[in-house]
N, C-alpha and C positions, 0 to 999 in steps of 0.2 A: 684791824686786820691788815697785814702787809701783803698787798696784791702782787707785788713783784715776786716775793718768796712763794706765794701760792702758785704762780705760773711755773716757776722753776721746779717746784715740788711735783706738780702734775706732769710736766714734761719728763721728769725723772721716773715717775711711776709708769708712764706709758712705755718708755724705752726699756725700763726694767722688765716689762712683760715681753718685749720683743727680742731682746738680746739672747736669752737662752735658746731661741729657735735658730739663731744664725749659725750655730755650730752644725746643726743638721743640714742647713743650706749648703755650707762649704763641703760637708762630707758627701753630698749628693753629686759632686763633680762639677758644679756650676763654676767654681773658681778656675778649674782646668780648662773648661770650655771658653770662659771669658778670656783667659790668657792666650789660648789658641787663636781666637778671633782677633785679639789685639795684635798678635804677631802677623796674622794674615793681612789685616788692614794696613799695618805699618809697611809691609812689603809692597802691597799694591799701591799705596800712596807715594812711596818713594819712587816707584817705577813711573807713576803718573807725573811727578814733579820733574823727572829727567826728560820726559817727552810730553810736554803739555800740548794738547791739540790747539791749533791756531784759532779755531772758531769756538772755543769753550765759552759758554755763557756764564762767566764767573759772577757777574753782578746778580743774575737771577739765582744762581746757586747760593750766594751770600744771603740774598733776601729770603729764600725758601728755608734755609737752615737757621738763620738768626732771628727772623721776625717772630716765629712761634715761641722761641725761648724768651724773647724780649717781652712778649705780650702775656703769655700764660702766667697766672699769679694765683697762689693759694697760701693761706695763712692758717697754721695750726693753732687753734685757741684752747684746745683741751677742755672745752666747756662740757658740762654734764646736765642731764635732765633736771636733777635736783637744784641746779643753780637758779632756776626760775623762782625758787622759793628762798634759798639761803643767801644768794648774792644780790637779790633785788635791793636790799637796803644800801648796798655799795654801788648802785648803778651810776651815781654821779661821779664816782672815782674810778670807774672801770677803764678810763683812758690809760691809766697807769698800768693796768694789766695787759691791755691790748697793744700798748707801745712795745713791750718786750716781744709779744707774739709777732708783730709786724716786722721789727728789725731782724728777729731770728729767721723769719721766713724769706726776707729779701736778700740777706747777705750771702747765703750759700747759693742762691740762684744767680747772683751776680758773678760769683766765682765760677760756677758752671758755664755761664755765658762767656766769660773771659777765656776759659779753656777751649771752648768750641771755636772762638775767634782765633786763638793761637794756632789751632789745627788748620783752619782755612787760610790763614794769612800767607804762608809761603805760596800757595796756589794763586791767591789773589794778586800778589805783587808780581808774579810771573805772567799773569794773564791780562790784567787790566792795563790799558794804555796810559791812564792817569790815576794811579792809586792814591788814596788818602793815607795819612800817617796812622800808625797803629794806635798811639795814645789818643789821638783825636777820635778815632773810630770807637775805641773802647769807652771814651767819655760820653759820646753820643748814645751808645747802647746802655750805659749805666743810667744816664739821665732819664731815658724813656722807659727803662725797666722800673725805676722808682716811680715814674709817673703812672705807668700801667698798674703797679701794685697799689698805689694810692687810689686810682680809679676803681680797681676791683673791690677794695675795702668799702668805698663809698657806695658801690652798687649793692652790697649786702645790707646796707643800712637803709636803703630806700623803701619807703612805704609801699609804693606802687610796683607790682611785679612787672607790668608792661614797661614802665620807665626803666627799671633795672635791665630788662632785656634790650631795650633800645640803646642804653648806655654801654651795654656789653658789646654790641655791634660797633658802636663808636670807638670803644677801646681797642678793637682790632684794627679799625681803619686808621686812626691817628698815628700810632707807632709805625705801622707798615708804610704809610705814605711818607713819614719822616725818614725812615731808613732808605726808602727808594730815592728820595730827594738827595740824601747824603751820598749815595752810591753813583747816581747818574748826573748830578749837577755840580757846578763849581762850588767851592767851599762857602764863599760869602753869600751867594744866593740861597744855598741849601740851609745855612744857619738862620737866615732871616725867615725863610719859610717855616722851618721847624719851630722857631721861637713864637711866631704868630699862631701856628697851629696848636702848640702846647699851651699857650696862655688862654686861647679860646676854649680849649678842652677843660682846663682848670676852672675857668669861669662858668662853663656849662654845668660842671659838677655841683655847683652851689645852688642850682635852681630847684631840683626835686626836693620834696619834703622827705625828711629822714627820721628814723628812730634814733633815740639816744643810744640804745643798745637793742639790736634786733635779736632777742634771745632765741626764739624758736628757730629762726633761719640759721643763726650761727651754730646752734646745737646740731641741727640737721646736717649742715655742711661738715662739721667735725666728725659726726658719726659715719658719714660717707667716706671721709678720708681715712679714718681708722679701719673701716671695713676693707678698703682697697689694700692697705698694708697687710691685713690678715689674709686676703685673697691671694696675694703674691706668695706669702709664706706657705699657704695651703698647697701650693704646687709641690712642695718638698716634704712637708710634715703635717700631721694632723694638728690643727689649731682651733681654739674656740671661735666659732663664727659669730659675726656681728650683723646688725641689720643692714640689708642691701637696699640701695635706692631703686625705686620702681619708676619706669618710664612708660608712658601710655602707648606710643608708637602705633597709632591706629592703622597706618598703612601696612602693617604686618599682622593685623588682627585675623586675617583669613588663613594664616599659616597654621596647619594642624587640623583644620576642619574636615579634611578628607580622610582622616584616620578612621579605621573601623571602630564601631562602638562596642568594644570588648574590654574585658578586664585586662587582657594581655597588653593592650595598647594604652591603658589609662595613664601609666607613669610616663610614657613617651609624650602624651599630650601635655602633661604637667611640665615636663622638661622644655618642650617647645615654647610654651607660653612663658616660662621663666627666662629662657634665653632671649626671647624677643623683647622682654621688659626689663632686662638687667643691664648693668654697666658692661657686662662681658661683650655683648653685641657691639656696643659703641667702640670698645677697644679693638675688636676684630675688624671693624670697618676702617678705623684709622690705620691699623697695621697693614691691612690689605691695600689701601690707597697709597700709603707711603712706600710699601714694598713694591707694588706694581710700577710706581713712578721710577724708583731707583733701578728696577730691573729693565725698564724701557730705556733709561738714560745710559745704562752700561751694557746694552744688548749685544754689542759687538765684541765683548770680551768675556773671559771666564768669571769675572767679578759678578756678572748677572746671575750665574748659577749659584755662587756663594750667597748673594743677597736673597735669592729665591729660597734656598734651603733654610737660611736663618729665619726669614719671615715665616716660613711654614712651621718651623719649630716653635716660634713664639705663639703662633695660632694654636698649635697643639697644647702648649702650656696654659694658654688662656681657657681653652675648652675644658681642660681637666678640672677647672674650678666648678663646672656644672655638677660634678659628683659631690660637691660640698654644700650645694644650695638647700637641700632638704634632708639633713641628717636625721632629724626627729620631727618630721612634719605631722601635725595633728590629723590632717586628712588621710594620711597613710595608715593611721590606726582606725579611723572611722570606716574607711573603705580599704580593707586589706587586699594586698596584691597577691596574685599567684606566686608561689615560691620561684625565685630565680629570674622573674621578669624585670625586676628593677635593674639588676646588673646588665642584663641583655639589652634593655632599652637604652641605658646610659652608653654602653659600648657602641651600639649601632648608630645612635644619633651623633655622637662625637665623631665617629669614623666618617659618616656621610658628610657632615659639615666640613671637616678638615679636608676631605677629598674634594669637595666643591671649591674650597679656597685654593687647593693645589692647582686646580684647572684655571681659576681666575688669575692667579699670580703668574701662570705660565703663558697666558694669552699675549702679553706684550712681546714675547719672543717669536710668535708664530710667523710674522712677516719675513723673518730671516731664515726660515727653515730650509729653503732651497740652497742658500749659500753656506750654511753650516749645519747640515742635518744631524751629524753625529753629536755635536755639543748640545743642540737644542732638544733632541729626543732623549739624550742621556740625562739632561737636566730634569725632564719630565719623569723619566724612569726613577731617578734618585728621589724625587719628590714623592712619588707613589710608594716607594720603599719606606720612606720616613713615616708616612701615614700608617702603613702596616706595622712598623716598629712601635709606634705610639700605641696602636691597638693591642699588640701582644704584650707590651710592658704594662698597660693598664689591666689586662686580664690576669697577668701574673700577680700584680699587686692585690687585685681583688681576691684571688685564691689565698694569698698569704693572710689577708685580713679575715677571711672566713675560717682559716685554720686557727688563727689566734683566738677568734671568738669561741671556737669549740673547746 
């Protein structure tokens, strides 16, 4: 069996399933919105470069934007459940298969990292008192991106889950400290520190006991990655749903217990529990934290309003995936719901959660309300309007689906 050809074949099969949906994504207007945002960002960034604030914390900005891109690592293996039977005889040769997966996953991430560096670079050389060279900085980012991807792969092979979690934390610490050393310290001292830290990390990775191939873990990771792609596509078109990852999140276990014990609120209870245990909530939290930080950092300009509205639209798109979580749930047939309550509960919960996020994202602007009340109150009004627009658009889509079913 040619394992390289098998990987290429499976990758082609996956993207062959995805590509037909991309036309619907473009028709939805997302390309026009992206182009508008790109033009708006270019205009704002050009104005910022012409008048760079003297106290701009450019090193912290570089660290905040580049470190997560340098650290985050994911590898698409395209493994399937049946592989635990049919590929087991090839286990000793699977390095040939995974080598293609690893290089394919790393190369495009390095390209993306380089593009973000190029965008930040003009601001960096205008703000930093002693900037490093572009090629040297890109080389540092590339080396630690490769190191982070290598560490991520070794984590998935570790037998102990606790050890994998500890090394995951270490993988975030090592590249972040290395990038900070490169940005804040002289070149020679920074290179020495990074070399020692990197070599120590590589040596530490050889300590934990590892599987030759962690079949079940790699298959579970692949299923989660595929389901995320489908979840994004489901914002624009109906797609086959795949298995979702379930998170325990005991700290949210009490959410939903105050609902009335009635048939009318049964589906709302199911949705609340699904939201608290799905990947959607994690994405919402990350978008909220990042959006709130950027809104706070740009609170003295109109850019904060633009970031606020974009973040709120992303939240709305994420929440729309809730409508796809239980298309044909077994329990909905065992416990039939009153007619119309499913759509009503979906709409109300999504509306309330998005409205809650609209208030949270607006809070960083509150301290400046006395100096610019029109801009800040107008931003809040625009956010509430977007929440209502999302609700009305979802209601229209539901009515169209009901008409099509009839």
